[in-house]
C-alpha positions, 0 to 999 in steps of 0.5 A, a space after each residue: 500500500 505504501 509503495 503504491 502511494 509513493 509511486 502515485 505521488 512520484 508519477 503526479 510530481 513527474 507530470 507536474 514537472 512535465 507540464 511546467 516544462 512545456 509551459 516554459 517552452 511556449 511562454 514567448 510564443 503568445 504573440 503572433 509571428 511578424 518577422 522572418 530573419 534570414 542571415 548569412 555569415 560570409 566566413 562561417 565555414 572558415 577557421 580550424 573548426 569550420 562551424 558557426 553557432 547562431 543563437 536567438 535570445 530574448 530576456 537573456 535566455 537562448 530560445 533556439 540555436 542553429 549550427 552552420 557547418 559543412 559549407 552552410 552559411 545561412 540561417 533563418 529565424 521566425 520572430 514573434 511580435 512585440 518582443 526584443 531579440 538578440 542574435 548572437 553569432 559565435 565561432 571558435 577563434 573569432 569575436 562574437 557578433 550581436 544583432 538586436 531586433 525589436 519587433 514592436 509594431 503599431 500594426 494590427 495586421 497579421 502580415 509576415 515581414 522579411 529582413 535579410 542581412 549579411 555579416 562577417 566575423 572578425 578573427 581574434 588575431 585581428 582584434 588586437 588592433 581594434 577598440 575593445 570597448 565597442 566590440 561587445 556592442 551590437 553591430 546592428 539595431 533592427 526595428 519596424 519603421 511605420 513610415 516605410 512599413 517594413 523592418 529596417 536597420 539603424 544605419 547611423 548606429 551601425 556606421 558609428 559602431 563600426 567607426 568606434 571599433 576601428 578607432 583605438 
């Protein structure tokens, strides 16, 4: 009798843990998808390991990731509405790159927008000549522009960050 009660309680707690885990997985999917991001890392298969890791993050938490290997250089993420995301691109022997994306929109339409970008990772050897203070900043800020009715990147910010990185 005691064994069956213990087994029943363990099973009950296991089910609660499973449901809680499933609920945590879907907590960022409550808003409709609004943006498909396509990225290309031009030197993804260079270096000793020949692979590159792409992580989609929100609230300092990795939501999903992709590993580019075997000559693959592109990735794709589907993003939800009204969420701030960070894409972290990393590769052994290279400096990580960050791209920030804000999907806050005034639009109520269920339209799916597209945004594509291309970047190159800098090797750690090249970083000795660079301004280390700015290497941790995102290289691009992407947001929805109401006037243009599309997602754009802040060109002045990207230009400024690139200039600051090369100034030492």
